[in-house]
gemmi code that builds the backbone of each chain (N, CA, C; Angstrom):
import gemmi

chains = {
    "A": [
        ("MET", (4.763, -5.118, -8.302), (6.109, -5.636, -8.707), (5.631, -7.116, -9.593)),
        ("LYS", (6.439, -7.091, -11.281), (6.164, -8.352, -11.743), (7.547, -9.252, -11.894)),
        ("LEU", (7.377, -9.989, -12.051), (8.732, -10.913, -12.064), (8.640, -11.652, -13.248)),
        ("THR", (9.744, -11.774, -14.368), (10.051, -12.530, -15.612), (11.201, -13.236, -15.038)),
        ("GLU", (11.546, -14.571, -15.674), (12.816, -15.181, -15.235), (12.899, -15.915, -16.527)),
        ("ARG", (14.349, -16.446, -16.891), (14.834, -17.077, -18.087), (16.316, -17.339, -17.931)),
        ("GLU", (16.623, -18.594, -18.919), (18.052, -18.839, -18.631), (18.681, -18.853, -19.690)),
        ("GLN", (19.736, -18.175, -19.670), (20.553, -17.635, -20.552), (22.369, -18.264, -20.357)),
        ("ASP", (22.526, -19.129, -21.228), (23.958, -19.851, -21.224), (24.218, -20.415, -19.623)),
        ("GLY", (23.188, -21.194, -19.434), (23.336, -21.603, -18.054), (23.091, -20.891, -16.744)),
        ("VAL", (22.613, -19.667, -16.872), (22.512, -18.602, -15.934), (21.228, -18.462, -15.561)),
        ("ILE", (20.615, -18.266, -14.370), (19.012, -18.123, -14.401), (19.201, -16.223, -14.335)),
        ("VAL", (18.408, -15.593, -15.111), (18.408, -14.289, -15.254), (16.965, -14.274, -14.546)),
        ("LEU", (16.691, -13.360, -13.193), (15.584, -12.831, -12.436), (15.337, -11.468, -12.928)),
        ("GLU", (14.145, -11.014, -13.561), (13.833, -9.655, -13.913), (12.808, -8.974, -13.448)),
        ("PRO", (12.984, -8.317, -12.320), (11.659, -8.183, -11.300), (11.418, -6.583, -12.369)),
        ("LYS", (9.872, -6.166, -12.039), (9.591, -4.785, -13.002), (9.067, -4.179, -11.263)),
        ("GLY", (9.018, -2.864, -11.231), (8.203, -1.993, -10.491), (9.118, -2.192, -9.320)),
        ("LYS", (8.152, -1.854, -8.042), (9.039, -1.529, -6.756), (8.658, -2.896, -5.731)),
        ("ILE", (9.885, -3.214, -5.154), (9.838, -4.221, -4.403), (9.812, -3.517, -2.987)),
        ("MET", (8.599, -3.873, -2.412), (8.618, -3.259, -1.150), (8.009, -4.454, 0.151)),
        ("GLY", (7.800, -5.316, -0.313), (7.236, -6.264, 0.754), (6.136, -6.736, 0.286)),
        ("GLY", (5.346, -7.745, 1.172), (3.949, -8.243, 1.004), (4.277, -9.259, -0.290)),
        ("PRO", (2.909, -9.512, -0.693), (3.059, -10.521, -1.827), (3.678, -10.845, -2.950)),
        ("ASP", (4.011, -9.521, -3.197), (4.997, -9.314, -4.598), (6.386, -9.516, -4.043)),
        ("ALA", (6.884, -9.125, -3.102), (8.214, -9.524, -2.778), (8.347, -10.981, -2.411)),
        ("SER", (7.129, -11.513, -1.797), (7.209, -13.197, -1.535), (7.498, -13.880, -3.190)),
        ("LEU", (6.925, -13.283, -4.066), (7.029, -13.628, -5.285), (8.481, -14.183, -5.920)),
        ("LEU", (9.214, -12.745, -5.746), (10.796, -12.787, -5.933), (11.691, -14.140, -5.102)),
        ("HIS", (11.401, -14.009, -3.870), (11.714, -15.161, -2.707), (11.549, -16.118, -3.455)),
        ("ASP", (10.357, -16.427, -3.509), (9.860, -17.987, -3.899), (10.470, -18.295, -5.193)),
        ("LYS", (10.718, -17.394, -6.066), (10.887, -18.018, -7.424), (12.703, -18.052, -7.580)),
        ("LEU", (13.251, -17.479, -6.594), (14.647, -17.296, -6.364), (14.969, -18.584, -5.655)),
        ("TYR", (14.072, -19.328, -4.747), (14.449, -20.418, -3.826), (14.245, -21.700, -4.903)),
        ("GLU", (12.905, -21.439, -5.816), (12.662, -22.534, -6.371), (13.672, -22.751, -7.209)),
        ("PHE", (14.523, -22.123, -7.751), (15.697, -22.254, -8.980), (17.003, -22.844, -7.948)),
        ("ILE", (17.119, -22.354, -6.866), (18.286, -22.802, -6.045), (18.030, -24.306, -5.474)),
        ("GLU", (16.720, -24.490, -5.115), (16.464, -26.058, -4.870), (16.489, -27.058, -6.200)),
        ("GLN", (16.518, -26.093, -7.212), (16.806, -27.151, -8.556), (18.208, -27.248, -8.701)),
        ("ASP", (18.775, -26.740, -7.722), (20.351, -26.913, -7.799), (21.111, -25.818, -8.833)),
        ("LYS", (20.445, -25.083, -9.374), (20.867, -23.864, -9.994), (21.930, -23.047, -9.148)),
        ("LYS", (23.208, -22.827, -9.747), (24.195, -22.110, -9.099), (24.338, -20.919, -9.202)),
        ("LYS", (24.156, -20.262, -10.702), (24.485, -19.135, -11.386), (23.222, -18.026, -11.564)),
        ("PHE", (23.131, -16.935, -10.829), (21.824, -16.287, -11.026), (22.629, -14.858, -10.988)),
        ("VAL", (21.508, -14.053, -11.955), (21.889, -12.650, -12.266), (20.420, -12.207, -11.883)),
        ("VAL", (20.364, -11.060, -11.069), (19.173, -10.218, -10.981), (19.426, -8.986, -11.636)),
        ("ASP", (18.566, -8.900, -12.737), (18.563, -7.678, -13.500), (17.467, -6.437, -13.303)),
        ("LEU", (18.339, -5.426, -12.121), (17.657, -4.500, -11.834), (16.903, -3.354, -12.422)),
        ("LYS", (17.148, -3.372, -13.987), (16.945, -2.307, -14.970), (15.524, -1.743, -14.745)),
        ("ASP", (14.656, -2.408, -14.498), (12.890, -2.325, -14.233), (12.660, -2.269, -12.974)),
        ("VAL", (13.417, -2.149, -11.859), (13.060, -1.697, -10.683), (13.227, -0.268, -10.212)),
        ("GLU", (11.997, 0.187, -10.047), (11.943, 1.714, -9.499), (12.863, 2.123, -8.496)),
        ("TRP", (12.395, 0.960, -7.544), (13.169, 1.143, -6.167), (12.804, -0.372, -5.206)),
        ("MET", (13.511, -0.360, -4.292), (13.236, -1.437, -3.281), (13.826, -0.685, -1.726)),
        ("ASN", (13.016, -1.723, -0.918), (13.507, -1.350, 0.621), (14.108, -2.259, 0.886)),
        ("SER", (14.223, -2.387, 2.512), (15.077, -3.421, 3.282), (14.680, -4.659, 2.648)),
        ("THR", (13.195, -4.878, 2.533), (12.336, -6.244, 2.445), (13.217, -6.879, 0.823)),
        ("GLY", (13.526, -6.218, -0.029), (14.083, -6.324, -1.408), (15.516, -6.779, -1.038)),
        ("LEU", (16.378, -5.984, -0.313), (17.613, -5.703, -0.169), (17.682, -7.523, 0.658)),
        ("GLY", (16.887, -7.498, 1.614), (17.048, -8.880, 2.318), (16.576, -9.942, 1.294)),
        ("ILE", (15.989, -10.088, 0.296), (15.606, -11.314, -0.461), (16.766, -11.314, -1.141)),
        ("ILE", (17.695, -10.453, -1.827), (18.678, -10.599, -2.702), (19.717, -11.193, -1.478)),
        ("ILE", (20.347, -10.538, -0.463), (21.180, -10.950, 0.385), (21.064, -12.451, 0.928)),
        ("SER", (19.985, -12.858, 1.140), (19.372, -14.102, 1.366), (19.782, -15.073, 0.200)),
        ("GLY", (19.421, -14.853, -0.873), (19.591, -15.756, -2.001), (21.204, -15.558, -2.512)),
        ("PHE", (21.863, -14.647, -2.189), (23.406, -14.258, -2.572), (24.083, -15.152, -1.227)),
        ("THR", (23.776, -15.295, 0.013), (24.573, -16.194, 1.070), (23.952, -17.598, 0.764)),
        ("THR", (22.883, -17.856, 0.646), (22.709, -19.265, 0.337), (23.416, -19.801, -0.700)),
        ("LEU", (23.391, -19.153, -1.831), (24.227, -19.450, -2.927), (25.891, -19.621, -2.593)),
        ("ARG", (26.035, -18.722, -1.836), (27.628, -18.766, -1.868), (27.853, -19.875, -0.712)),
        ("ASN", (27.106, -20.352, 0.084), (27.476, -21.499, 0.633), (27.449, -22.697, 0.096)),
        ("SER", (26.791, -22.572, -1.092), (26.601, -23.658, -1.713), (27.467, -23.793, -3.179)),
        ("ASP", (28.430, -23.259, -3.261), (29.694, -22.853, -4.252), (28.859, -22.024, -5.350)),
        ("GLY", (27.317, -21.324, -5.238), (26.928, -20.857, -6.361), (27.113, -19.312, -6.356)),
        ("LYS", (26.731, -18.536, -7.052), (26.815, -17.066, -7.115), (25.673, -16.279, -7.473)),
        ("LEU", (25.339, -15.044, -7.085), (24.147, -14.577, -7.258), (24.820, -13.190, -7.728)),
        ("LYS", (24.641, -12.350, -8.725), (25.167, -11.318, -9.282), (24.249, -10.198, -9.757)),
        ("LEU", (24.426, -9.032, -9.776), (23.475, -7.826, -10.134), (23.630, -7.465, -11.425)),
        ("ALA", (22.601, -6.845, -12.269), (23.285, -5.945, -13.395), (22.269, -4.702, -13.453)),
        ("ASN", (22.566, -3.740, -14.078), (21.818, -2.875, -14.138), (21.005, -1.933, -12.882)),
        ("VAL", (22.223, -2.015, -12.063), (21.630, -1.464, -10.964), (21.315, 0.134, -11.152)),
        ("THR", (20.177, 0.746, -10.620), (19.412, 2.193, -10.863), (20.206, 2.828, -9.877)),
        ("GLU", (20.344, 3.966, -10.152), (21.256, 5.057, -8.888), (20.467, 5.208, -7.871)),
        ("LYS", (18.855, 4.834, -7.597), (18.261, 5.014, -6.348), (18.733, 3.657, -5.692)),
        ("ILE", (18.781, 2.134, -6.238), (19.098, 1.192, -5.515), (20.898, 1.089, -4.878)),
        ("GLN", (21.600, 1.934, -6.057), (23.000, 2.076, -5.827), (23.208, 2.903, -4.536)),
        ("SER", (22.305, 3.773, -4.471), (22.366, 4.702, -3.121), (21.973, 4.049, -1.923)),
        ("LEU", (21.176, 3.041, -1.944), (20.997, 1.992, -0.741), (21.816, 1.218, -0.543)),
        ("LEU", (22.589, 0.598, -1.511), (23.758, -0.401, -1.353), (24.769, 0.341, -0.551)),
        ("VAL", (24.923, 1.726, -0.877), (26.069, 2.574, -0.283), (25.690, 2.788, 1.092)),
        ("ILE", (24.666, 3.174, 1.218), (23.985, 3.229, 2.803), (24.146, 2.229, 3.487)),
        ("THR", (23.894, 1.036, 3.257), (23.903, -0.283, 4.099), (25.179, -1.020, 3.900)),
        ("LYS", (26.094, -0.236, 3.109), (27.608, -0.883, 3.177), (27.424, -2.161, 2.147)),
        ("LEU", (26.503, -2.267, 1.342), (26.361, -3.597, 0.760), (27.188, -3.642, -0.747)),
        ("GLN", (27.676, -2.350, -1.086), (27.856, -1.897, -2.522), (29.443, -2.882, -2.517)),
        ("GLY", (30.045, -3.233, -1.444), (30.880, -4.133, -1.837), (30.731, -5.555, -1.755)),
        ("VAL", (29.625, -5.674, -1.400), (29.498, -7.324, -1.275), (29.052, -7.984, -2.601)),
        ("PHE", (28.246, -7.149, -3.235), (27.510, -7.827, -4.645), (28.782, -7.356, -5.760)),
        ("GLU", (28.882, -8.322, -6.469), (29.369, -8.244, -8.040), (28.290, -7.384, -8.671)),
        ("ALA", (28.485, -6.280, -9.321), (27.525, -5.758, -10.170), (27.980, -5.021, -11.787)),
        ("PHE", (27.279, -5.594, -12.432), (27.924, -5.461, -13.895), (26.663, -4.215, -14.788)),
        ("ASP", (27.204, -3.546, -15.410), (26.370, -2.712, -16.715), (25.350, -3.366, -17.138)),
        ("SER", (25.462, -4.522, -17.653), (24.582, -5.328, -18.323), (24.346, -6.484, -17.867)),
        ("VAL", (23.558, -7.168, -18.414), (23.135, -8.541, -18.114), (24.059, -9.534, -18.854)),
        ("ASP", (24.490, -9.288, -20.142), (25.221, -10.107, -20.681), (27.075, -9.999, -20.108)),
        ("GLU", (27.433, -8.933, -19.578), (28.630, -8.818, -19.088), (28.431, -9.414, -17.331)),
        ("ALA", (27.659, -9.492, -17.109), (27.316, -10.071, -15.756), (27.484, -12.011, -16.131)),
        ("ILE", (26.592, -12.082, -17.080), (26.561, -13.598, -17.665), (28.150, -13.958, -17.830)),
        ("GLN", (28.450, -13.261, -18.859), (29.989, -13.689, -19.081), (30.985, -13.629, -18.175)),
        ("SER", (30.674, -13.010, -17.465), (31.763, -12.848, -16.091), (31.630, -14.404, -15.430)),
        ("PHE", (30.849, -14.879, -15.229), (30.962, -16.593, -14.945), (31.793, -17.360, -15.598)),
        ("ASN", (32.180, -16.811, -16.790), (33.242, -17.605, -17.631), (34.582, -17.311, -17.260)),
        ("GLU", (35.005, -16.289, -16.254), (36.299, -15.963, -16.445), (36.762, -16.274, -14.956)),
    ],
    "B": [
        ("MET", (-10.981, -9.180, 0.546), (-9.961, -8.098, 1.109), (-10.919, -6.686, 1.361)),
        ("LYS", (-10.849, -6.063, 2.539), (-11.399, -4.945, 2.883), (-10.639, -3.464, 1.814)),
        ("GLU", (-11.595, -2.645, 1.879), (-11.199, -1.557, 0.856), (-10.435, -0.576, 1.665)),
        ("PRO", (-9.273, 0.135, 1.515), (-8.953, 1.204, 2.437), (-9.773, 2.232, 2.564)),
        ("VAL", (-9.920, 3.065, 3.603), (-10.599, 4.100, 3.935), (-9.379, 5.353, 3.664)),
        ("ILE", (-10.220, 6.212, 2.862), (-9.552, 7.405, 2.680), (-10.298, 8.685, 3.169)),
        ("LYS", (-9.566, 9.236, 4.129), (-10.131, 10.719, 4.640), (-9.064, 11.912, 4.471)),
        ("GLY", (-9.353, 12.653, 3.292), (-8.554, 13.648, 3.355), (-6.898, 13.382, 2.861)),
        ("ASN", (-6.123, 13.803, 3.612), (-4.925, 13.164, 3.330), (-4.284, 11.969, 4.415)),
        ("THR", (-5.533, 11.266, 4.735), (-5.153, 10.043, 5.412), (-5.586, 8.820, 4.691)),
        ("ILE", (-4.762, 7.712, 4.631), (-5.480, 6.307, 4.347), (-5.263, 5.426, 5.549)),
        ("ILE", (-6.268, 4.539, 5.924), (-6.462, 3.669, 7.016), (-6.444, 2.328, 6.113)),
        ("VAL", (-5.791, 1.260, 6.525), (-5.844, 0.042, 6.284), (-5.967, -1.085, 7.443)),
        ("PRO", (-6.558, -2.115, 6.844), (-6.230, -3.143, 7.519), (-4.769, -3.593, 7.807)),
        ("SER", (-4.443, -4.125, 9.167), (-2.794, -4.317, 9.382), (-2.494, -5.441, 8.580)),
        ("SER", (-2.153, -5.431, 7.105), (-2.120, -6.329, 5.984), (-0.638, -6.010, 5.340)),
        ("LEU", (0.322, -6.705, 4.677), (1.017, -6.212, 3.768), (0.609, -6.112, 2.451)),
        ("GLU", (-0.702, -6.368, 2.115), (-1.349, -6.779, 0.956), (-1.822, -5.241, 0.604)),
        ("TYR", (-1.684, -4.390, 1.573), (-1.965, -2.778, 1.480), (-1.071, -2.033, 1.008)),
        ("LEU", (0.168, -2.631, 1.148), (1.327, -1.846, 0.441), (1.167, -1.048, -0.572)),
        ("THR", (0.735, -1.466, -1.656), (0.353, -0.847, -2.922), (-0.399, 0.324, -3.072)),
        ("ASN", (-1.397, 0.008, -1.918), (-2.697, 0.929, -1.914), (-1.849, 2.371, -1.336)),
        ("ILE", (-1.111, 2.124, 0.172), (-0.732, 3.283, 0.571), (0.576, 3.765, -0.379)),
        ("ASP", (1.254, 3.238, -0.972), (2.254, 3.755, -2.054), (1.394, 4.508, -2.989)),
        ("ASP", (0.662, 3.878, -3.686), (-0.119, 4.711, -4.632), (-0.658, 6.313, -4.004)),
        ("PHE", (-1.241, 5.961, -2.966), (-1.958, 7.188, -2.311), (-0.823, 8.455, -1.655)),
        ("ILE", (0.201, 7.874, -1.264), (1.185, 8.773, -0.858), (2.124, 9.618, -1.847)),
        ("GLU", (2.298, 8.410, -3.124), (3.010, 9.390, -4.269), (2.005, 10.150, -5.077)),
        ("GLY", (0.517, 9.848, -4.803), (-0.059, 10.757, -5.465), (-0.272, 12.357, -4.771)),
        ("ILE", (-0.368, 12.084, -3.937), (-0.248, 13.334, -2.964), (1.379, 14.039, -2.936)),
        ("LEU", (2.422, 13.383, -2.613), (3.647, 14.129, -3.228), (3.784, 14.611, -4.246)),
        ("ARG", (2.990, 14.165, -5.678), (3.122, 14.813, -6.943), (2.251, 15.418, -7.301)),
        ("GLY", (1.423, 15.840, -6.064), (0.763, 17.157, -5.936), (1.198, 18.340, -5.440)),
        ("PHE", (2.075, 17.858, -4.474), (3.150, 18.682, -4.002), (4.123, 19.551, -4.458)),
        ("GLY", (4.589, 18.768, -5.845), (5.399, 19.218, -6.861), (6.785, 18.572, -6.341)),
        ("THR", (6.760, 17.490, -5.683), (8.235, 16.741, -5.213), (8.624, 16.209, -6.559)),
        ("ASP", (9.793, 15.723, -6.185), (10.819, 15.410, -7.591), (10.888, 13.909, -7.115)),
        ("ASP", (11.352, 13.304, -8.345), (10.890, 11.878, -8.284), (11.859, 11.181, -7.389)),
        ("SER", (13.215, 11.707, -7.014), (13.963, 10.930, -6.400), (13.410, 11.244, -4.665)),
        ("ALA", (13.111, 12.268, -4.531), (12.354, 12.529, -3.273), (11.193, 11.896, -2.635)),
        ("ILE", (10.569, 11.731, -3.713), (9.386, 10.648, -3.709), (9.613, 9.203, -3.741)),
        ("ALA", (10.623, 8.853, -4.106), (11.228, 7.725, -4.014), (11.907, 7.297, -2.451)),
        ("ASP", (12.539, 8.265, -1.990), (13.114, 8.320, -0.526), (11.856, 8.142, 0.445)),
        ("ILE", (10.948, 9.018, 0.290), (9.793, 8.820, 1.250), (8.824, 7.597, 0.832)),
        ("ALA", (8.682, 7.205, 0.044), (7.831, 6.292, -0.253), (8.550, 4.881, 0.234)),
        ("ILE", (10.023, 4.600, -0.004), (10.490, 3.479, 0.265), (10.552, 3.731, 2.033)),
        ("SER", (10.596, 4.973, 2.583), (10.785, 5.061, 4.226), (9.249, 4.799, 4.679)),
        ("VAL", (8.239, 4.998, 3.840), (7.011, 4.981, 4.229), (6.361, 3.285, 4.634)),
        ("SER", (7.054, 2.717, 3.348), (6.756, 1.175, 3.196), (7.663, 0.482, 4.324)),
        ("GLU", (8.676, 0.876, 4.408), (9.942, 0.093, 5.830), (8.842, 0.512, 6.918)),
        ("LEU", (8.095, 1.741, 7.261), (7.588, 1.820, 8.745), (6.293, 1.040, 8.661)),
        ("VAL", (5.288, 1.066, 7.490), (4.247, 0.216, 7.363), (4.505, -1.379, 7.566)),
        ("ASN", (5.831, -1.799, 7.035), (6.038, -3.008, 7.164), (6.426, -3.391, 8.830)),
        ("ASN", (7.161, -2.485, 9.192), (7.262, -2.646, 10.876), (6.165, -2.485, 11.559)),
        ("SER", (4.955, -1.726, 11.285), (3.572, -1.806, 11.981), (2.916, -2.632, 11.851)),
        ("VAL", (2.868, -3.426, 10.638), (2.002, -4.540, 10.392), (2.602, -5.829, 11.243)),
        ("SER", (3.975, -5.991, 10.880), (4.596, -6.978, 11.290), (5.145, -6.912, 12.990)),
        ("HIS", (5.560, -6.213, 13.458), (5.951, -5.776, 14.760), (4.834, -4.971, 15.810)),
        ("GLY", (4.254, -4.000, 15.162), (3.615, -3.150, 15.902), (2.574, -3.998, 16.143)),
        ("ASN", (1.709, -4.245, 15.291), (0.332, -4.958, 15.217), (0.345, -6.302, 15.087)),
        ("LYS", (1.792, -7.064, 14.853), (1.929, -8.238, 14.865), (0.921, -8.997, 14.099)),
        ("ALA", (0.923, -8.452, 12.784), (0.163, -8.978, 11.673), (-1.471, -9.673, 12.198)),
        ("SER", (-1.926, -8.749, 13.108), (-3.381, -9.239, 13.388), (-4.352, -7.918, 12.228)),
        ("GLU", (-4.731, -8.375, 11.484), (-5.655, -8.095, 10.527), (-7.070, -7.377, 11.369)),
        ("ASP", (-7.313, -7.779, 12.669), (-8.284, -6.692, 13.151), (-7.767, -5.526, 13.568)),
        ("LYS", (-6.418, -5.168, 13.501), (-6.093, -3.951, 13.992), (-5.740, -3.127, 12.300)),
        ("THR", (-5.488, -1.953, 12.412), (-5.314, -1.104, 11.428), (-3.827, -0.236, 11.590)),
        ("VAL", (-3.616, 0.430, 10.158), (-2.604, 1.057, 10.529), (-2.808, 2.386, 9.432)),
        ("SER", (-2.704, 3.496, 10.003), (-3.160, 4.661, 9.521), (-1.992, 5.699, 8.923)),
        ("VAL", (-1.886, 6.237, 7.886), (-0.840, 7.052, 7.125), (-1.241, 8.252, 7.037)),
        ("SER", (-0.854, 9.363, 7.336), (-1.206, 10.766, 6.939), (-0.029, 11.320, 6.472)),
        ("ILE", (-0.343, 12.350, 5.605), (0.870, 13.202, 4.790), (0.187, 14.411, 4.958)),
        ("ASP", (1.411, 15.368, 5.040), (1.160, 16.953, 5.307), (2.289, 17.483, 5.016)),
        ("LYS", (1.993, 18.730, 4.322), (3.211, 19.602, 4.285), (3.271, 20.785, 4.814)),
        ("LYS", (4.058, 21.103, 5.399), (4.323, 22.181, 6.507), (5.339, 22.942, 6.062)),
        ("GLY", (5.651, 24.101, 5.713), (6.285, 24.857, 5.064), (7.100, 23.985, 4.289)),
        ("SER", (8.448, 23.995, 4.133), (9.224, 23.138, 2.984), (8.984, 21.668, 3.377)),
        ("ASP", (8.501, 21.391, 4.601), (9.072, 19.743, 4.844), (7.531, 19.005, 4.891)),
        ("VAL", (7.955, 17.898, 4.096), (6.722, 16.700, 3.811), (6.609, 16.006, 5.334)),
        ("VAL", (5.436, 16.082, 6.086), (5.227, 15.416, 7.418), (4.588, 14.116, 7.454)),
        ("ILE", (5.121, 12.945, 7.592), (4.308, 11.990, 7.595), (3.735, 11.313, 8.791)),
        ("VAL", (2.734, 10.999, 9.169), (2.788, 10.268, 10.410), (1.807, 8.719, 10.124)),
        ("ILE", (2.321, 7.881, 11.121), (2.105, 6.731, 10.387), (1.962, 5.709, 12.049)),
        ("GLU", (0.486, 5.275, 12.469), (0.093, 5.021, 13.355), (-0.338, 3.618, 13.553)),
        ("ASP", (-0.139, 2.968, 14.508), (-0.316, 1.531, 14.677), (-0.861, 1.046, 16.251)),
        ("GLN", (-1.326, -0.112, 16.546), (-2.013, -0.358, 17.775), (-0.463, -0.943, 18.549)),
        ("GLY", (0.304, -0.616, 18.712), (1.627, -1.621, 18.696), (2.323, -1.055, 20.085)),
        ("ASP", (3.248, -1.570, 20.508), (3.943, -1.126, 21.837), (4.910, 0.000, 21.317)),
        ("GLY", (5.293, 0.095, 20.152), (6.315, 0.996, 19.818), (7.819, 0.264, 20.101)),
        ("PHE", (8.672, 1.340, 19.769), (10.122, 0.836, 19.686), (10.881, 1.743, 19.971)),
        ("ASP", (12.221, 1.613, 20.474), (13.369, 2.923, 20.495), (13.924, 2.901, 19.366)),
        ("PRO", (14.217, 3.557, 18.561), (15.093, 3.895, 17.218), (16.328, 3.759, 17.444)),
        ("GLU", (16.530, 4.318, 18.679), (18.005, 3.777, 18.916), (18.661, 2.553, 19.688)),
        ("GLU", (17.812, 1.805, 20.011), (18.065, 0.555, 20.511), (17.916, -0.476, 19.356)),
        ("ILE", (17.988, -0.415, 18.351), (17.984, -1.284, 16.950), (19.484, -1.477, 16.848)),
        ("SER", (19.804, -2.645, 16.572), (21.097, -3.231, 16.531), (21.387, -2.583, 14.874)),
        ("ASN", (22.985, -1.767, 14.761), (23.362, -1.275, 13.602), (23.730, -2.454, 12.450)),
        ("PRO", (23.119, -2.006, 11.422), (22.803, -3.197, 10.294), (24.624, -2.816, 9.709)),
        ("LEU", (25.168, -1.911, 10.104), (26.574, -1.721, 9.414), (27.572, -2.545, 10.133)),
        ("ASP", (27.287, -2.880, 11.522), (28.586, -3.853, 12.112), (28.470, -5.472, 11.353)),
        ("GLU", (29.870, -5.468, 11.545), (30.283, -6.760, 10.486), (29.431, -7.858, 10.991)),
        ("ALA", (28.739, -7.757, 12.062), (28.071, -9.388, 12.110), (26.703, -9.254, 11.734)),
        ("ASN", (26.465, -8.024, 11.370), (25.063, -7.553, 10.910), (24.888, -7.531, 9.294)),
        ("LEU", (26.239, -7.392, 8.710), (26.207, -6.690, 7.214), (25.540, -7.653, 6.185)),
        ("LEU", (25.395, -9.133, 6.714), (24.670, -9.948, 5.633), (23.423, -10.506, 6.229)),
        ("LYS", (22.993, -10.004, 7.084), (21.862, -10.415, 7.816), (20.669, -10.099, 6.908)),
        ("ASP", (19.365, -10.936, 6.401), (18.644, -10.425, 5.555), (17.262, -9.698, 6.270)),
        ("SER", (17.611, -9.231, 7.447), (16.578, -8.105, 7.986), (17.615, -7.177, 8.638)),
        ("GLY", (16.432, -6.212, 9.325), (17.298, -5.315, 10.235), (17.573, -4.114, 9.764)),
        ("ARG", (17.385, -3.632, 8.628), (17.686, -2.519, 7.718), (16.798, -1.507, 7.789)),
        ("GLY", (15.683, -1.689, 8.211), (14.479, -1.044, 7.797), (14.789, 0.636, 8.483)),
        ("ILE", (14.657, 0.549, 9.758), (14.567, 1.817, 10.582), (15.893, 2.544, 10.245)),
        ("PHE", (17.141, 1.947, 10.124), (18.474, 2.415, 9.571), (18.245, 3.120, 8.291)),
        ("ILE", (17.229, 2.554, 7.458), (17.417, 2.992, 6.023), (16.401, 4.567, 6.178)),
        ("VAL", (15.459, 4.242, 6.943), (14.364, 5.824, 7.039), (15.084, 6.718, 7.318)),
        ("LYS", (15.760, 6.301, 8.714), (16.866, 7.719, 9.338), (17.879, 7.920, 8.393)),
        ("SER", (18.215, 7.278, 7.351), (19.330, 7.794, 6.440), (18.626, 8.541, 5.167)),
        ("LEU", (17.304, 8.356, 5.085), (16.790, 8.920, 3.773), (15.815, 9.949, 4.236)),
        ("MET", (15.501, 10.037, 5.391), (14.561, 11.350, 6.007), (15.348, 12.142, 6.709)),
        ("ASP", (14.560, 13.153, 7.042), (15.375, 14.287, 8.066), (15.390, 14.228, 9.529)),
        ("SER", (14.308, 13.372, 9.830), (14.082, 13.352, 10.989), (12.883, 11.987, 10.951)),
        ("LEU", (13.066, 10.980, 12.235), (12.096, 10.428, 12.927), (11.684, 10.308, 14.239)),
        ("GLU", (10.435, 10.366, 14.364), (10.244, 10.527, 15.904), (9.370, 9.306, 16.243)),
        ("VAL", (9.305, 8.744, 17.516), (8.253, 7.450, 17.731), (7.883, 7.764, 19.176)),
        ("ASN", (6.601, 7.817, 19.057), (5.557, 8.090, 20.412), (4.599, 7.312, 20.874)),
        ("LYS", (4.618, 7.417, 22.025), (3.633, 6.345, 22.406), (2.141, 7.089, 22.720)),
        ("THR", (0.848, 6.649, 22.165), (-0.045, 7.378, 22.271), (-1.235, 6.691, 23.209)),
        ("GLU", (-2.507, 7.071, 23.385), (-3.593, 5.989, 24.262), (-3.737, 4.952, 23.527)),
        ("THR", (-3.678, 4.988, 22.023), (-4.209, 3.642, 21.353), (-2.834, 2.872, 20.759)),
        ("GLY", (-1.566, 3.108, 20.829), (-0.780, 2.626, 20.248), (0.545, 3.193, 20.310)),
        ("THR", (1.044, 3.577, 18.800), (2.173, 4.031, 18.545), (1.932, 4.855, 17.457)),
        ("SER", (2.891, 6.356, 17.497), (2.358, 7.204, 16.437), (4.285, 7.518, 15.663)),
        ("ILE", (4.451, 7.077, 14.755), (5.757, 7.578, 14.198), (5.901, 8.513, 13.354)),
        ("ILE", (6.361, 9.731, 13.494), (6.542, 11.239, 12.601), (7.845, 11.227, 11.835)),
        ("ILE", (7.629, 11.027, 10.516), (9.016, 11.359, 9.788), (9.039, 12.573, 9.033)),
        ("LYS", (9.869, 13.195, 8.771), (9.841, 14.402, 7.889), (10.859, 14.476, 6.830)),
        ("LYS", (10.979, 14.994, 5.790), (11.800, 15.278, 4.842), (11.520, 16.830, 4.102)),
        ("ALA", (12.725, 17.846, 4.176), (12.405, 18.645, 3.452), (12.433, 18.691, 1.724)),
        ("ILE", (11.458, 19.125, 1.109), (11.357, 18.920, -0.681), (11.754, 20.586, -0.791)),
        ("ALA", (12.147, 20.047, -2.135), (12.418, 21.746, -2.749), (11.335, 22.566, -3.246)),
    ],
}
model = gemmi.Model(1)
for chain_id, residues in chains.items():
    chain = gemmi.Chain(chain_id)
    for i, (resn, *xyz) in enumerate(residues, 1):
        res = gemmi.Residue()
        res.name, res.seqid = resn, gemmi.SeqId(i, " ")
        for name, pos in zip(("N", "CA", "C"), xyz):
            atom = gemmi.Atom()
            atom.name, atom.element = name, gemmi.Element(name[0])
            atom.pos, atom.b_iso = gemmi.Position(*pos), 0.0
            res.add_atom(atom)
        chain.add_residue(res)
    model.add_chain(chain)
structure = gemmi.Structure()
structure.add_model(model)
structure.setup_entities()
């Protein structure tokens, strides 16, 4: 897995690429997310466009970030959820937990609504 | 970092999550050789990654002196995968339901549930040296 990050209109956009399966690669996503949270960033979008699949480790990282932010008036949203990840969200009943958007721009725009 | 040992359709690695990618590459290569479609490859690869995570972290308790082996075969229309570690095993029926309201937002505890959802069967057996987990999935 590779990870890039950027800030757009005050929103941190994290863009993992590849497979999120645990081990050092998954730690990279966790550590980067929490690095920004510790900088008091409150608005996050995780762009899943280039994530081939993730397992429960990947889901756990996103849930952990989501709940940490929610408890401090922040928000983590998803963009470009692929079919495979959507099916995992359905299986685990998490599809109703996350706000998900068809594009990063739509996700960012939603913070202003 | 030691090199994984590959013998036919089996890969043996030290018990460390650093080898997840080696196992994934190995499994995907064999599944492509079986003519498996992308969706089934992902389901099987996710399941193997869950079980290897489990074997390393819980079974072998992250001891790199121990090993995890993953074997893959095709029997009829079924892909059969055996994951072995040196741990004490677990009862898949005794694992908390991650769909319960109290567990829904926990950041762990979904792995075995996901495997049971994506695969056709999951069997956990005690062996002389540890635990053997067998998962199966029919492919087209």
